[in-house]
C-alpha positions as CSV (number, residue, x, y, z in Angstrom):
1,M,0.0,0.0,0.0
2,R,2.9,2.3,0.7
3,A,4.4,1.6,-2.7
4,L,1.1,2.2,-4.3
5,C,0.6,5.4,-2.4
6,N,4.0,6.7,-3.5
7,S,3.3,5.9,-7.1
8,V,0.0,7.7,-7.0
9,V,1.7,10.8,-5.4
10,S,4.4,10.7,-8.1
11,L,1.8,10.5,-10.9
12,S,-0.3,13.3,-9.3
13,W,2.7,15.7,-9.7
14,R,2.8,15.2,-13.5
15,S,0.9,17.3,-16.0
16,A,-0.6,16.2,-19.3
17,N,2.8,16.4,-21.1
18,G,4.7,14.5,-18.3
19,T,6.3,17.5,-16.7
20,P,6.0,18.1,-12.9
21,T,3.1,20.3,-11.9
22,D,1.7,21.8,-8.7
23,A,0.2,19.2,-6.4
24,N,-2.5,21.8,-5.3
25,T,-4.3,21.1,-8.5
26,Q,-4.8,17.6,-7.0
27,Y,-5.5,18.7,-3.5
28,V,-8.6,20.6,-4.6
29,C,-10.0,17.5,-6.1
30,F,-9.1,15.4,-3.1
31,T,-10.9,17.9,-0.8
32,W,-13.9,17.7,-3.0
33,V,-13.8,13.8,-2.9
34,L,-13.6,13.8,0.9
35,F,-16.5,16.2,1.2
36,Q,-18.6,14.2,-1.3
37,Q,-17.9,11.0,0.7
38,Y,-19.0,12.8,3.9
39,V,-22.3,13.8,2.2
40,G,-22.7,10.3,0.7
41,T,-22.4,8.6,4.1
42,S,-25.3,10.8,5.4
43,L,-22.9,12.9,7.4
44,S,-22.1,9.9,9.6
45,E,-18.3,10.1,9.1
46,P,-17.0,13.3,10.7
47,D,-13.4,12.2,10.1
48,L,-13.9,12.8,6.4
49,L,-15.1,16.3,7.0
50,C,-12.2,17.0,9.4
51,A,-9.8,15.8,6.7
52,A,-11.4,18.0,4.1
53,H,-11.1,21.0,6.4
54,T,-7.4,20.3,7.1
55,I,-6.6,20.2,3.4
56,L,-8.7,23.3,2.8
57,A,-6.7,25.2,5.4
58,E,-3.5,24.5,3.4
59,L,-5.2,25.6,0.2
60,A,-6.2,28.8,1.9
61,N,-2.5,29.8,2.3
62,D,-1.7,28.7,-1.3
63,A,-4.5,30.7,-2.8
64,K,-2.9,33.9,-1.7
65,K,-0.1,33.5,-4.3
66,P,-0.7,36.0,-7.1
67,D,0.7,33.7,-9.8
68,R,-2.0,31.0,-9.6
69,E,-3.1,29.5,-12.9
70,A,-6.5,30.5,-14.2
71,I,-7.7,26.9,-14.3
72,Y,-6.7,26.4,-10.7
73,V,-8.5,29.5,-9.6
74,R,-11.7,28.5,-11.4
75,M,-11.5,24.9,-10.0
76,L,-10.9,26.2,-6.5
77,A,-13.8,28.6,-6.8
78,S,-16.2,26.0,-8.1
79,V,-15.3,23.5,-5.3
80,L,-15.5,26.0,-2.6
81,A,-18.8,27.4,-3.8
82,S,-20.3,23.9,-3.9
83,M,-19.0,22.9,-0.5
84,Q,-20.0,26.2,1.1
85,G,-23.5,26.1,-0.4
86,R,-24.2,22.5,0.7
87,A,-22.9,23.2,4.2
88,E,-24.8,26.4,4.5
89,K,-28.0,24.8,3.4
90,R,-27.9,22.6,6.5
91,L,-26.7,25.4,8.8
92,L,-29.5,27.7,7.8
93,R,-32.0,25.1,9.2
94,Y,-29.9,23.5,11.8
95,H,-32.9,22.9,14.0
96,D,-34.3,20.5,11.4
97,N,-31.0,18.9,10.5
98,F,-29.4,18.3,13.8
99,H,-30.7,16.8,17.0
100,R,-29.4,15.9,20.4
101,G,-27.5,12.9,19.1
102,T,-26.1,14.7,16.0
103,V,-25.6,18.2,17.2
104,G,-21.9,17.6,17.5
105,Q,-21.6,17.5,13.7
106,I,-22.0,21.3,13.7
107,E,-18.5,21.5,15.2
108,N,-17.1,20.0,12.0
109,L,-19.5,21.5,9.4
110,L,-19.5,25.1,10.6
111,P,-15.7,25.6,10.4
112,L,-15.6,24.2,6.9
113,A,-18.5,26.5,5.7
114,L,-16.8,29.5,7.3
115,L,-13.4,28.7,5.8
116,A,-14.8,28.2,2.4
117,L,-16.6,31.5,2.7
118,K,-13.5,33.2,3.8
119,I,-11.4,32.0,0.9
120,L,-14.1,32.9,-1.5
121,G,-14.5,36.3,0.0
122,E,-10.8,37.2,0.2
123,Y,-9.2,35.5,-2.8
124,V,-11.8,34.5,-5.3
125,S,-14.2,36.8,-7.2
126,I,-17.5,35.3,-8.3
127,T,-20.6,36.6,-10.1
128,E,-24.2,36.0,-9.2
129,G,-24.7,34.1,-12.5
130,G,-21.7,31.9,-12.3
131,L,-18.0,31.7,-11.6
132,E,-16.0,34.0,-13.8
133,R,-12.8,36.0,-13.8
134,G,-13.1,39.6,-13.0
135,A,-16.4,39.0,-11.3
136,T,-18.4,41.8,-9.7
137,K,-19.6,40.3,-6.5
138,V,-17.4,39.3,-3.5
139,V,-18.6,37.6,-0.4
140,M,-17.0,39.4,2.6
141,D,-19.1,38.4,5.7
142,S,-17.3,38.2,9.0
143,T,-17.5,35.0,11.0
144,G,-19.7,36.5,13.7
145,D,-22.1,38.0,11.1
146,R,-22.4,34.8,9.2
147,V,-23.1,32.7,12.3
148,D,-25.6,35.4,13.4
149,H,-27.3,34.9,10.0
150,Y,-27.4,31.1,10.5
151,I,-29.0,31.4,14.0
152,R,-31.7,33.9,13.0
153,S,-32.6,32.0,9.8
154,S,-32.8,28.6,11.6
155,V,-34.9,30.0,14.5
156,K,-37.3,31.7,12.1
157,N,-37.7,28.4,10.1
158,A,-38.2,26.4,13.3
159,F,-40.9,28.9,14.5
160,T,-42.6,28.8,11.1
161,N,-42.6,25.0,11.1
162,I,-44.5,25.0,14.4
163,I,-47.2,27.2,12.9
164,E,-47.5,25.3,9.6
165,S,-47.4,21.9,11.2
166,G,-51.0,22.0,12.2
167,N,-50.3,20.4,15.5
168,L,-51.2,23.4,17.6
169,R,-54.0,22.6,20.0
170,T,-57.1,24.8,19.8
171,E,-59.0,23.3,22.7
172,D,-58.7,23.8,26.4
173,S,-58.6,21.0,29.0
174,D,-62.4,20.7,29.0
175,G,-62.5,20.3,25.3
176,N,-63.9,23.7,24.5
177,D,-62.8,25.1,21.1
178,L,-60.6,28.2,21.6
179,G,-59.7,28.7,18.0
180,E,-56.8,31.0,17.4
181,T,-56.6,31.8,21.1
182,G,-55.8,28.2,21.9
183,A,-53.2,28.1,19.1
184,L,-51.5,31.2,20.5
185,L,-51.4,29.8,23.9
186,Q,-49.8,26.6,22.6
187,L,-47.5,28.5,20.4
188,A,-46.1,30.4,23.4
189,K,-45.3,27.1,25.1
190,E,-43.7,25.7,22.0
191,A,-41.6,28.9,21.6
192,E,-40.4,28.6,25.2
193,D,-39.5,25.0,24.8
194,L,-37.6,25.8,21.6
195,A,-35.7,28.6,23.4
196,L,-34.7,26.3,26.2
197,R,-33.6,23.6,23.7
198,E,-31.5,26.2,21.9
199,R,-29.8,27.2,25.1
200,E,-29.1,23.6,26.1
201,C,-28.0,22.0,22.8
202,F,-27.0,24.6,20.1
203,S,-25.8,27.7,21.9
204,P,-22.8,26.1,23.7
205,I,-21.4,25.0,20.3
206,L,-22.3,28.2,18.4
207,K,-20.8,30.3,21.2
208,R,-17.3,29.4,20.0
209,W,-17.9,31.5,16.8
210,H,-20.5,34.0,18.2
211,S,-20.1,35.1,21.8
212,I,-23.8,35.9,22.3
213,A,-25.3,33.1,20.2
214,A,-27.9,32.3,22.8
215,G,-28.9,35.9,23.0
216,V,-29.4,36.2,19.3
217,A,-31.5,33.1,19.2
218,T,-33.6,34.2,22.1
219,V,-34.2,37.7,20.7
220,T,-35.3,36.1,17.4
221,F,-37.8,33.9,19.2
222,H,-39.1,37.0,21.0
223,Q,-39.5,38.8,17.7
224,C,-41.2,35.9,16.0
225,Y,-43.9,35.5,18.7
226,G,-44.3,39.2,18.9
227,A,-45.2,39.5,15.2
228,V,-47.8,36.7,15.6
229,L,-49.2,38.3,18.7
230,K,-49.5,41.7,17.0
231,Q,-51.5,40.2,14.1
232,Y,-53.7,38.3,16.5
233,L,-54.6,41.5,18.5
234,A,-55.3,43.4,15.3
235,E,-57.8,40.7,14.2
236,T,-59.4,40.2,17.7
237,G,-60.7,43.7,18.3
238,T,-61.8,44.5,21.8
239,L,-60.9,42.6,24.9
240,K,-62.2,39.2,25.7
241,N,-61.3,36.7,28.5
242,H,-59.4,34.5,26.1
243,T,-57.5,37.5,24.8
244,V,-56.4,38.3,28.3
245,D,-55.1,34.7,28.7
246,V,-53.1,35.1,25.5
247,L,-51.6,38.4,26.7
248,Q,-50.7,37.0,30.1
249,R,-49.1,34.0,28.6
250,A,-47.1,36.3,26.3
251,G,-46.0,38.3,29.3
252,N,-44.7,35.1,31.0
253,L,-42.9,34.1,27.9
254,E,-41.3,37.5,27.6
255,K,-40.0,37.3,31.2
256,V,-38.4,33.9,30.5
257,L,-36.8,35.1,27.2
258,V,-35.5,38.3,28.8
259,Q,-33.9,36.4,31.6
260,M,-32.2,34.1,29.0
261,V,-30.9,37.1,27.1
262,V,-29.5,38.7,30.3
263,E,-27.7,35.4,31.2
264,A,-26.3,35.0,27.7
265,S,-25.1,38.6,27.6
266,A,-23.4,38.6,31.0
267,E,-19.9,37.9,29.6
268,C,-20.1,40.4,26.8
269,D,-18.1,43.6,26.9
270,D,-21.1,45.9,26.6
271,G,-23.3,43.6,28.8
272,G,-25.3,42.7,25.8
273,K,-26.9,46.1,25.4
274,G,-27.0,45.9,21.7
275,I,-28.9,42.6,21.5
276,V,-31.2,43.7,24.4
277,R,-32.2,46.8,22.4
278,E,-33.6,44.5,19.7
279,M,-36.2,43.1,22.2
280,I,-39.1,45.5,21.6
281,P,-41.3,44.8,24.7
282,Y,-44.8,43.3,24.2
283,E,-46.1,45.9,26.6
284,V,-48.7,43.5,27.8
285,D,-50.1,45.7,30.6
286,S,-50.5,48.7,28.2
287,I,-52.2,46.5,25.7
288,I,-54.6,45.1,28.2
289,L,-55.4,48.6,29.5
290,R,-56.0,49.9,26.0
291,Q,-58.1,46.9,25.0
292,L,-60.1,47.1,28.2
293,R,-60.9,50.8,27.5
294,L,-62.0,49.9,24.0
295,W,-64.1,47.1,25.5
296,I,-65.8,49.6,27.8
297,Q,-66.5,52.0,24.9
298,E,-68.0,49.1,22.9
299,K,-70.3,48.2,25.8
300,I,-71.4,51.8,26.2
301,N,-72.1,52.1,22.5
302,K,-74.3,49.0,22.8
303,G,-76.1,50.6,25.6
304,K,-76.8,53.7,23.5
305,E,-78.6,51.4,21.0
306,C,-81.2,50.7,23.7
307,Y,-82.6,54.2,23.5
308,L,-81.7,55.2,20.0
309,R,-84.0,52.5,18.7
310,A,-86.5,52.6,21.5
311,K,-90.1,54.0,21.4
312,E,-92.0,55.3,24.3
313,S,-94.3,52.8,25.8
314,E,-97.9,53.0,24.5
315,S,-99.4,50.6,26.9
316,K,-101.2,51.9,30.0
317,S,-100.4,48.7,31.8
318,E,-96.6,49.3,31.7
319,P,-95.4,51.5,34.5
320,Y,-92.2,52.6,32.8
321,A,-90.5,52.4,29.4
322,Q,-89.1,49.0,28.4
323,S,-86.1,50.8,26.9
324,A,-85.0,51.6,30.5
325,V,-85.3,48.0,31.4
326,E,-83.1,47.0,28.4
327,L,-80.6,49.8,29.2
328,M,-80.2,48.8,32.9
329,R,-79.9,45.1,31.9
330,N,-77.1,46.0,29.5
331,A,-75.4,48.1,32.2
332,K,-75.6,45.3,34.8
333,D,-74.2,42.8,32.3
334,T,-71.4,45.2,31.5
335,V,-70.5,45.6,35.2
336,D,-70.6,41.8,35.8
337,D,-68.5,41.0,32.7
338,F,-66.1,43.8,33.7
339,F,-65.3,42.1,37.0
340,E,-65.1,38.7,35.4
341,I,-62.1,39.7,33.2
342,P,-59.1,37.9,34.7
343,I,-56.9,41.0,35.4
344,G,-56.2,43.2,38.4
345,I,-59.1,45.8,38.4
346,T,-57.7,49.1,39.7
347,D,-59.6,52.2,40.8
348,D,-58.7,54.0,37.6
349,L,-60.4,51.3,35.5
350,V,-63.5,51.4,37.6
351,H,-63.7,55.2,37.2
352,D,-63.4,54.7,33.4
353,L,-66.3,52.4,33.4
354,A,-68.3,54.6,35.8
355,D,-67.7,57.7,33.7
356,G,-68.9,55.8,30.6
357,L,-72.1,54.6,32.3
358,Q,-72.7,58.1,33.7
359,Q,-72.5,59.6,30.3
360,L,-74.9,56.9,29.0
361,F,-77.5,57.6,31.7
362,R,-77.3,61.3,31.1
363,E,-78.0,60.9,27.4
364,Y,-80.9,58.6,28.2
365,T,-82.5,60.9,30.7
366,T,-82.2,63.7,28.2
367,F,-83.8,61.5,25.7
368,V,-86.7,60.7,28.0
369,A,-87.2,64.4,28.9
370,S,-87.3,65.4,25.2
371,C,-90.2,63.1,24.3
372,G,-93.3,65.3,23.8
373,A,-94.0,69.0,24.2
374,R,-94.6,70.6,27.7
375,H,-98.2,71.6,27.0
376,S,-99.2,68.0,26.4
377,Y,-98.5,67.2,30.0
378,L,-101.3,69.6,31.2
379,P,-104.8,68.1,31.1
380,T,-107.6,70.0,29.2
381,L,-109.9,72.0,31.5
382,P,-113.4,70.6,31.7
383,P,-116.4,72.8,30.4
384,L,-118.8,74.5,32.8
385,K,-121.7,72.3,33.8
386,R,-125.3,73.5,33.3
387,C,-128.1,72.6,35.7
388,N,-131.0,70.5,34.5
389,S,-134.8,71.1,35.1
390,D,-135.0,68.7,38.0
391,S,-132.2,70.3,40.0
392,K,-132.9,72.2,43.3
393,F,-131.3,75.2,41.9
394,S,-133.8,75.3,39.0
395,K,-136.8,75.1,41.4
396,L,-135.4,77.8,43.6
397,W,-134.8,80.0,40.6
398,K,-138.4,79.5,39.4
399,K,-139.8,80.7,42.7
400,A,-137.5,83.6,43.2
401,S,-137.4,85.0,39.7
402,P,-140.3,87.0,38.2
403,C,-138.6,86.6,34.8
404,T,-141.0,85.8,32.0
405,V,-138.5,83.4,30.5
406,A,-139.5,79.9,31.3
407,V,-137.1,77.2,32.5
408,E,-138.1,75.2,29.5
409,D,-136.8,78.1,27.3
410,V,-133.5,78.0,29.2
411,Q,-133.3,74.3,28.6
412,Q,-133.9,74.8,25.0
413,I,-131.1,77.3,24.8
414,N,-128.8,75.0,26.6
415,G,-130.0,71.9,24.8
416,S,-127.3,72.1,22.2
417,N,-124.6,71.5,24.8
418,E,-126.1,68.4,26.4
419,G,-124.5,66.2,23.7
420,H,-120.9,67.4,24.5
421,H,-118.8,64.9,26.4
422,P,-115.7,66.5,28.0
423,R,-112.3,64.8,27.9
424,P,-111.3,62.9,30.9
425,S,-109.0,64.7,33.4
426,T,-106.2,62.1,32.8
427,S,-105.1,63.0,29.3
428,R,-102.7,61.0,27.1
429,G,-100.0,63.5,27.8
430,T,-100.5,63.1,31.5
431,Q,-100.2,59.3,31.1
432,R,-96.9,59.7,29.3
433,L,-95.7,62.0,32.0
434,H,-96.4,59.4,34.6
435,I,-94.5,56.8,32.5
436,R,-91.5,59.1,32.2
437,L,-91.5,59.9,35.9
438,N,-91.7,56.2,36.7
439,T,-88.9,55.5,34.2
440,L,-86.6,58.0,35.8
441,H,-87.4,56.7,39.3
442,Y,-86.6,53.1,38.0
443,L,-83.3,54.4,36.7
444,V,-82.3,56.0,40.0
445,S,-83.0,52.9,42.0
446,Y,-80.9,50.7,39.7
447,I,-78.1,53.3,39.5
448,H,-77.7,53.2,43.2
449,S,-77.3,49.4,43.0
450,L,-74.7,49.7,40.3
451,D,-72.8,52.3,42.3
452,K,-72.6,49.9,45.2
453,T,-71.3,47.1,43.0
454,L,-68.6,49.4,41.5
455,S,-67.6,50.8,44.9
456,L,-67.6,47.7,47.0
457,S,-66.5,44.9,44.7
458,P,-63.8,42.7,46.4
459,K,-62.0,42.3,43.0
460,I,-60.8,45.9,43.0
461,V,-57.1,46.0,43.6
462,P,-56.1,48.9,45.9
463,V,-53.3,51.1,44.6
464,L,-50.6,51.4,47.3
465,L,-48.8,54.8,47.5
466,T,-45.2,54.7,48.4
467,L,-43.6,57.7,50.1
């Protein structure tokens, strides 16, 4: 075998015409063969990759010589581009391609990809359309920037795979369908698990080439979930109980991720301030507050519909307007739902709700007062009554008066009025006035009840003032 090896080496030094030539034309091919064998064995032979890397390191020094033949430069560029492209394809999705048992392969594949990239960037010019002399594009990424790119790309792909896999649960523990809300809750858990897996498996290896590898990955997870959360909130509208669950779960996820970034950045010169600045906070508390105020406004607007579409009661049997009943039912449901929202209810939020209800009641009472003109509330005065022929007054008048006009004549004069029936003293306007007064009294009694509920609810969180 030694004699055969010596013969092969001797032949490899010869050119086509038999004269000695540079062995590095041969080393490039040998490097390519080693790498191809590594790929052909399903990446199960790391020694092949290490050998390819060793030979490639020697070629890196030789490539600096200015008198390299054109065919050698083109061959080297072609081999390097192919090796770097295949290696990078796996590194850009290392979450998919490497697992707990194979994560160590990154230690061999990453140096090869970075070295090939370095040689291409420093010594070989290439074009976007193919390998040519005098090309116009040169790859000049630094090691840290390139690893940063691998991390962010792989994290985004892993996060996208979770969403597109269709395995996110949309039901709670009782089997109730939560739709997108359930998917967001599950996605937060998956994102946290992925971040922990990143810190445990990949970050210790990638840290050799990127000092804050764990921080970059964690920030990327934070950004990915934040984008989905923002879209969810835009489609959800006003606050709901399930929305609060999503926001609170997002807040817990953010705390975990922030802690991981702090730990990963502890050894950096700047304390990781640069990477921390990339973590745009979810602002969960502000979002909940803003959504809750929108929820209050929506409820108040629904209450307005009660009297905007209402008509005054026409039935004499109803003591007050049904629109008031609907209005107060809506107000009571609003207050009950308000205290069922699973967040800390502060005095400020209670005042916001109270102010909205107060404005609603004022508008309604103004509406009630504006129904009908004032003169319709006053009953019509009854006509004067005339006495008949059998009354005591008529008999007394007949005895006392010497007037020649007979009582019968008086009756004839007044006969035309006997067919007139005066309107009852309780007019339609008066009936409506009674209904409106009863309606306002009904409102006052229920408003006092609502006031007690808002003031004395045990779910109100007291605000502690610190001196």
